[in-house]
N, C-alpha and C positions, 0 to 999 in steps of 0.2 A: 834573749832573756825576756821575751814578750810576757807581759802580765806579772813579772817578778816584783815582789815587795821585799825590801831589805829590812832586817832587824839590826839596829845599830846601837853600839854602846857609846853613850854620850850623855853629857849633862843636859843637852838640848833634846827634849823629846816632844814631838808634836801631840801633846796630850789632848788638845781640842779635837783631834781626829780620832785617835786610837782609843782614848779613854774619856769620853765626854762626861760621864758621871763624876769621875775623879777630878777632871778639870773644873767642873762646876763646884764641887765640894771644896777644892783648893781655893777657888776665888771667894767663896762664901766665908771660908775660915779667915782669909786675909782681910776681908771686909770687917769682920768682927774685931780682929786684932788691931787694925789700923784705926778703928773708930774710937779707941780708948787711948788717951794720952798717958794714962797710968800704966797700961800694959806696954804700949809703945810698939813701934816697928823699927827694930834696931835700937836706936837711942830714943829720942823723943821726936816723933814725926812732925815735919813741917817747921822745924826750927830754922831752916834756910830761908833767906829773905833778901831784902834790898841790899845792894852793896854799900860800902862805906860812903860813897859819894852821893847816895840817894837814888841811884839808878836801879831799875829793875833788871836783874840778870837772868837770862835764859840761855839754853844751849840748843844748837842744831847740829846733828851729825849725819854723816853718810860716807860710803866708801868712795875713794878717789884714787886714780892711778893704779888700779888692780887689773888682773887678767880676767876677772869675771865681771859682775855687774858694777857699774859706777854711776853715781848720782851727784856730780860736782855742782850741778845747778841748784840743788837744795840749800846747802850752806851759803852759796854765793847769793842766792835770792834773799835768804834770811838777813844777811848783812845789808843788802840793798833796802829791804823792808825797814830795818832799823833806821837807816839814814832818812828814809822817807817819813816815817812817823815822828822821828825826832825833829825834823825840819818844821813840823806843825805843832811842836810843843810837847811831844812825847805822848805817853798814855796816862791820863789823869794828872798831867803836869809833871810826870816823872820821865826821865830819859830811859830809853830801852837799850840795854847792853846785850849784844848777842855774841856769845863765844861759840866757836865751832870745833869740830873734832872729826878726824878721818878714822873710821872704824876698820878700814882696810879689808873688809869681808873676813874678819878674823874674830873668833869668839873672845880671845884674851884681850885684844885691843878694844872690842866693844865694851867689855867690863871696865877697862881703863877709862874709856870715854865717860861712862856712867860715874865712875869714881871721881873724875875731874869735875863733873857737874855738881857732885856733893861738895867737893872741896871749895869750889868757887861760889858756893851759895846760890846756885841756880834755883829759881822758883818753879821752873818747868823745863822739860825737854820738848821742843816744839818742831813739828814738820820734819821729821827725821826718817832715815831708812837704815835698817839693819836686818840681817838674816838670823840674828842671835837673840831673839826676844827672851828665851828661857834663861839666858845667862846674864843679860844686863838688867832685866826688869827687877829681879830680886834686890839688886843694889839700889835702884830707885825707890822700890817699896820700903827698904830699910830706912831711907832718909825721908820718906813721905813726899817724894817729888813726882808730880803728875807727868805722864807721857802723852802729849796732845798731838794727834794727827800723825801717827806713824804711817808707813806706807801700806800696812796690812799684809806684809809678806810672810808673817808667821802667825800661827794660831795663838801664841801667847799674848799677842796684842788684843785678842778678843776674849781673854779669860782674866787678865790681871785687873783688879779693882782700881788700879791707878792708871789704867790705859783709857784714853778717850779718843777712839778712832773716828775719823771723819768720813771714811769710805768703808766699803765692805770687803776690801782686800781681795785676795785671790779667791776666797769662797764664792763671793757674789759674781765675779767675772766669769769663772769657770762654769758655775751653775747656769748663768744666763747664756753663755756660749753654747753649752750642751743643749739647752732648750731650742735654740735656733738651728743647730746642726741636725738635731733629730728631725726637724721639719724639712731640711733641704739636702741632706747628705746621705750617701750610702755608707760603706764602711768608714770608720774614723780611726786614724792613727794618731796617738799623742806622743810627741817626742819631748821628753822633759829631763831635767838634771838628775844624774845619779847621786842624789844627796838627800839629806834628811828633809830639807824644805821641799825638794822635788817629790818625796814620798807622799806628801799631803795632796798632790794635785789630782791623781787619777780618780779617787772617789768623788771629788767635787765635780769634775767634768761629767762623770758617769751619773751623778744625781740629776743633772739636766737632761742627759740622754734618756735616762729611765723615765723621767716625767713625760717625755715624748714617745714612749714605747719603742725606744731604739736600743739595740745591743750596746754593751759597754765598749769603750774605746780600747784599741790594742795599745798596751802600755809599753813604750819603747824608751830605754834608758840611754843617756849620752853624757859625756863629760861636759861640765859647764864652763870649761876653760880651753876647749879644743880649738885648733886653728883651722880645721875643716871637718865637714860632716858628710862626705861622699857616701860612706857605708850606711849611715843612718837615713840619708835621703832616699837611697835606693830601696832600703827595707820598708820605709814608710810608704813609698809610692807603690810598691808591689802589693802591700796590704790594702791600701785605699782603692786600688783599681781591680781588685780580685772579683768584684761583682760588676758585671758588664751592664746590668740593668739600671743602675743608679750611680751617678757621679760621686765618688768618694772624696773625703777631705783629710788633709794632713794638718795637725795642730802643733806647731812648734811653740813651746813655752820654756824658753831657755834664757830669759832675761836679756842682757846685752849681747849674748851670743846668738840670739835669734837671727840677727842680720848675717852673721857668719854662716849659720845653717842655710839661710835663704840663698846665699851665694852658691853653695854646693847644690842646693835643691833646684835652682834655676837651670843648671846644666843637666842634672839628671832628669828633669821634667820633660825634656825634649822627647824622651821615649814614652812618656805617660801624659799626653796632652789633656786628658780628661780629668785629671786630679785638680782639686781646688785646695786653697789654704784658708785657714782661719786661726785667729789667735786672740790674745787679750792685751789690753793696755798694760804697759810696763814691759812687755816683750816687744811690742811695736807701738810707736806713736808717730806723730807727723814728722818729728825730727829724724827718726830712723828711716821713714819712707823717703824723705828728702835726700838722705845720705846714700841711699842704695838705688837710686834711679826711678823710684816711685812706680809709675804705671806699669813698666815692663815686669817688675818683680812682684808687686803686691796687688795689682789691679784686680778688682773683683773679690778681694778677701774680706770676710766679715771679721770685725774686731769689736769685742765688748769693752766698754769703758765705764768709769765712774761718773764722768762729768759730760756736759755738752761739748760739742766739737769746738776747736780753738777759734773758729771764725764767729762763734756766737757772741752777740753783743754783751752778754752777761760777764764776759771776761774783761771788759773795758777798764774797770778800776785796777785790776792787776797789771794790765798792759801800761797803764799810766805810771805805776810805780817803776816798771822796767824802763820806760822811756825817760823818766826823770832822774832815776838813781842808778841805773845799770846799763845805760846805753853804751854799746861797744864791748860789753863783757860777753864774750862768746860762750861762756859756760851757761848763761841764762837764756832760755828760750821759752817763750809763752806757750809753745806747743808741747813742752816737756811735762809729762804727767807728774813728775817729782816736783817741779816748780809749782804746778797748779795745786798739788796737795799742800805744799808749804804755805802758799797764799791762804788757803782755806784754814789751815791750822793756826796761822797767826791771826786770822779774823776771829776765830774762836777764842784764842788767848786774850786778845784785846777786849773783847766783849765780856769775858769772865772777869778781867781786872776792873773794867769800868763798872760792872755790876756791884763791886764791893763798896762803891760810894765813898772812897777815901780811906785814910789810915794806912798803916804799913802793909806792904804787899809781901806775903810769905807764901811758901808752898802750901801750907795748911789752909790759908785763906783762899788761894786759887782753887784748891780741891773743894773747899766748902761751897764756893760760888758755883762750880760745875755740878756738884752733888745736890744742890738745893733746888733742883728743877729748872735750872736755867735753860731757856730755849734760844737757840742761836740760828738766826736767818743768815744764809750765805748768798743772798741775792739771786736765788734760784739755781745756783750751781749744784746744790744738793737739796734734799728735803730739809725741813727745819730739823736741827740736831738737838737731841736731848738725851742725856745719859742717866740710866737707872741702874740700880745695883744688879738686877737680873732682867735682861731683856727677853723678848719672846723666843729667841733661839737658844736659851740656856739649856734646854733639854738635849740639844745635840752638841753641846760643848762650846757655844759662842755667846756667853752671857753679856758681852759688851758690844756685840755687833748691832748697832742702832741704825745704820744706813744700809738698807737692803735693796736699794734700787740701782740699776745699771742702765747705760745707754747702749743701743746697737748702732754701730757705724760700719761703713763700707768704704773701700778705697775705689775712687773713680777718677781716672785721669791723673793719678798721682796725688790726690787729695783725699783726706778723710772727711766724709760727709755723713750726715745723719741718715741711717737706713730706715729709721722709724722715729716718729715724733715722740717726744717726752721720754719718760723713764719706764723701765720694766721692773716690776716688783718680783723678786725671787724668794720671798719669805717662805711660801708654801713648798717650793722646790727643795730648799735647804732643810725645812722642818721634816720632810719625809725622806731625807737622804739617809742611806746606810753608811755612816762614816766610821764604823768600828773596824 
């Protein structure tokens, strides 16, 4: 099924890719609706606020214990963060109360998590992961609850006016990876989930390849909950090594199942020694490399990420929180991209609340703080973050994508290290991409 694109009947449609004009129009319409208390979003937006004991209530959710992608470190770190900030007097003198939810990689459960956030008067959903943005974001929009620092796994996170992403999600990672592979690789095979979220990946990788005058990747589909990938590995390797003049590359983008793929790939690779691998953060990070033997499996692989490598000194404040409040919790790893995203998301939330200068903390006031031009420094882990109603990539369906920079990393002797200093800006690559 090389090159196949599926049309699916679902409430979750990746409109940011397939219908960028409609996505932008939908976002603009929602902005107008949410801007007026008289019109309202659902009932009256932003009526959720501090809990009865004066604490500020937020929610963090992620899938745990499923057969596909799991991010247990995100809610676990959120609870550790709350203990840490409360030990220092809270935020603006108020205690932070974090409630968590397991979305189970299920659209119905994701909506139930959002409904629980509304019921428990959460003022924001912070540092979370879900593949079902199109199903849960309307529930948050109806209650006026901002979604701060999602993982960027769906296009809905870059179109909803109540979404405040801290990274560029899959769009920036794949565009950046494509640019690098265009320079260094022959034929490129992309192995990705046979799912709606997976359907969004090929045009993004191809945008980077096209920028480097490279042919599109061969789009190969795979189940995202398989227990082995022998067939997909063989097929990808055959394609990547078809041109004997230049070393080809295989790009697995299967989330948590990437390590399962690589187990099959390692065995099949013995017959194709010239093939290279490359992937994106989220499919592979240092925790995955450590668990799979590191150097023997991933050595030499290029990986695009959102943030500096874990050994960078800029992660010291996050590591302090882990050592003081989460020591011994094996769900929390400083090398986990989900944990890193949650740290940055809570940094944004804290600064948004502190910028209010006192008074009741409500969802409406948190939104106002973020919408009024607030600039958030993350200590160099990202560019300075600021959210506008329509950012520069609105024309291609990403009006909320404000962080368009990625890092290029490479695996050497089982460790992720920087392959290039600083960040790579992929704004022009995405702006010229054909995502229809």
